[in-house]
C-alpha positions as CSV (number, residue, x, y, z in Angstrom):
1,X,41.0,68.6,53.8
2,X,38.2,67.1,55.8
3,X,38.0,64.2,57.0
4,X,34.4,62.9,56.0
5,X,35.3,63.8,51.9
6,X,36.3,60.6,50.3
7,X,36.4,61.9,46.3
8,X,37.6,65.9,46.6
9,X,37.5,66.8,43.1
10,X,33.3,66.1,42.5
11,X,33.0,67.5,46.4
12,X,34.5,70.4,45.6
13,X,32.8,70.8,41.7
14,X,29.4,70.2,43.4
15,X,29.8,73.1,46.2
16,X,30.9,75.3,43.5
17,X,27.8,74.1,41.4
18,X,25.4,74.3,44.6
19,X,26.6,77.9,45.3
20,X,26.3,79.1,41.7
21,X,22.7,77.6,41.1
22,X,21.4,79.3,44.4
23,X,23.4,82.7,43.2
24,X,21.5,82.6,39.9
25,X,18.1,81.6,41.8
26,X,18.7,84.5,44.5
27,X,19.2,86.8,41.6
28,X,16.0,85.6,39.9
29,X,13.8,86.0,42.9
30,X,13.2,90.0,42.1
31,X,12.0,89.1,38.6
32,X,8.3,87.8,37.4
33,X,8.7,83.8,37.5
34,X,5.4,83.4,35.1
35,X,4.2,79.2,34.3
36,X,5.6,77.0,32.3
37,X,3.5,78.1,29.0
38,X,3.7,82.0,29.8
39,X,7.5,82.5,31.1
40,X,8.5,85.4,33.0
41,X,12.4,86.6,33.1
42,X,12.7,85.0,36.2
43,X,11.9,81.2,34.8
44,X,14.6,80.1,33.0
45,X,17.5,81.9,35.4
46,X,15.5,80.3,38.5
47,X,15.0,76.8,36.6
48,X,18.2,76.8,35.8
49,X,19.7,77.3,39.0
50,X,17.6,74.9,40.8
51,X,18.9,72.5,38.5
52,X,22.6,73.2,38.7
53,X,22.4,73.4,42.4
54,X,20.4,69.7,42.5
55,X,23.3,68.2,40.3
56,X,25.9,70.1,42.4
57,X,24.1,68.3,45.5
58,X,24.2,65.2,43.5
59,X,27.9,65.9,43.4
60,X,28.4,66.4,46.6
61,X,27.1,63.2,48.1
62,X,28.9,61.3,45.5
63,X,32.2,63.3,47.1
64,X,31.2,61.8,50.4
65,X,30.0,58.3,49.7
66,X,32.4,57.5,47.0
67,X,36.4,57.4,46.8
68,X,37.3,59.7,44.1
69,X,40.5,61.1,42.2
70,X,42.3,64.3,44.5
71,X,42.2,68.1,43.5
72,X,45.2,69.1,41.4
73,X,47.2,72.3,42.0
74,X,44.5,75.5,40.7
75,X,45.6,76.6,36.9
76,X,46.0,80.1,36.7
77,X,47.5,80.9,33.5
78,X,44.0,80.1,32.0
79,X,41.8,82.3,34.4
80,X,44.3,85.2,34.0
81,X,44.5,85.1,30.4
82,X,40.9,84.3,29.4
83,X,40.1,86.9,32.2
84,X,42.4,89.3,30.8
85,X,41.5,88.8,27.4
86,X,37.2,89.4,28.3
87,X,38.1,92.1,30.0
88,X,40.2,94.2,27.7
89,X,37.6,93.7,24.6
90,X,35.1,94.9,26.7
91,X,37.2,98.2,27.1
92,X,38.5,98.8,23.7
93,X,35.4,97.9,22.2
94,X,33.3,101.1,22.1
95,X,36.6,103.0,22.0
96,X,39.3,101.5,19.6
97,X,36.3,99.7,17.5
98,X,35.2,95.8,17.2
99,X,38.4,94.8,14.9
100,X,40.8,96.0,17.6
101,X,39.0,94.6,20.1
102,X,38.7,91.3,19.0
103,X,42.5,91.2,17.5
104,X,43.3,92.2,21.4
105,X,40.9,89.2,22.4
106,X,42.0,86.5,19.7
107,X,45.7,87.4,20.7
108,X,45.7,87.4,24.8
109,X,43.2,84.7,24.8
110,X,45.3,81.6,23.1
111,X,48.2,82.3,25.7
112,X,46.4,80.2,28.3
113,X,47.6,76.9,26.8
114,X,51.0,76.3,28.2
115,X,51.5,74.7,24.4
116,X,50.6,77.8,22.5
117,X,52.4,79.5,19.5
118,X,51.6,82.5,17.3
119,X,51.7,81.2,13.5
120,X,50.6,82.2,10.2
121,X,47.5,80.2,10.0
122,X,46.8,81.7,13.3
123,X,47.0,85.3,12.3
124,X,44.8,84.1,9.1
125,X,42.4,82.6,10.8
126,X,41.5,85.4,13.6
127,X,41.6,87.8,10.3
128,X,39.0,85.6,9.0
129,X,37.1,85.4,12.3
130,X,37.1,89.3,12.8
131,X,35.9,89.9,9.6
132,X,33.5,87.4,9.8
133,X,32.2,89.2,13.4
134,X,32.0,92.8,11.4
135,X,30.1,91.3,8.8
136,X,27.6,89.2,11.0
137,X,27.2,91.4,13.9
138,X,27.4,95.0,12.0
139,X,26.6,94.5,8.8
140,X,23.8,91.7,8.7
141,X,22.2,92.2,12.5
142,X,22.9,96.0,12.8
143,X,24.5,95.8,15.9
144,X,25.4,99.6,16.8
145,X,29.1,99.1,17.2
146,X,32.0,101.2,15.7
147,X,34.5,99.2,13.6
148,X,37.0,101.9,14.0
149,X,36.5,103.6,17.5
150,X,36.5,107.2,18.3
151,X,40.2,106.9,19.7
152,X,40.8,106.2,16.1
153,X,39.5,108.6,14.7
154,X,36.3,106.4,13.5
């Protein structure tokens, strides 16, 4: 570990915030900024990216000047299962339809928790959430999402 870092958790969280904020601001630099009263498409990501980078700088300084908690082991399980659930949703959405894509998402993402177990209550909640999403996004908002995709003859 770096010898000048007294609070590694604050320091490295700040580094991540600075990198993300700077990245958002750099991506948005090609967009029209506009003014505070007539915001262009680059205004929001530039301002939020700048604010995130400033918060990150404060956290980096805090990690250098104050002692704090050490870093814990990185939790790979949540990263893997949440990412996998999002990838499954994206791959299945148009081909298998919204219902199956949401089911895959709702079956995969909870596995990120160490103590997760499937239950009847959870299954009923997932069915209710799928029905709610189908009603809101497809019926009420009219988004062009297939409920049953062309892979299944929809």
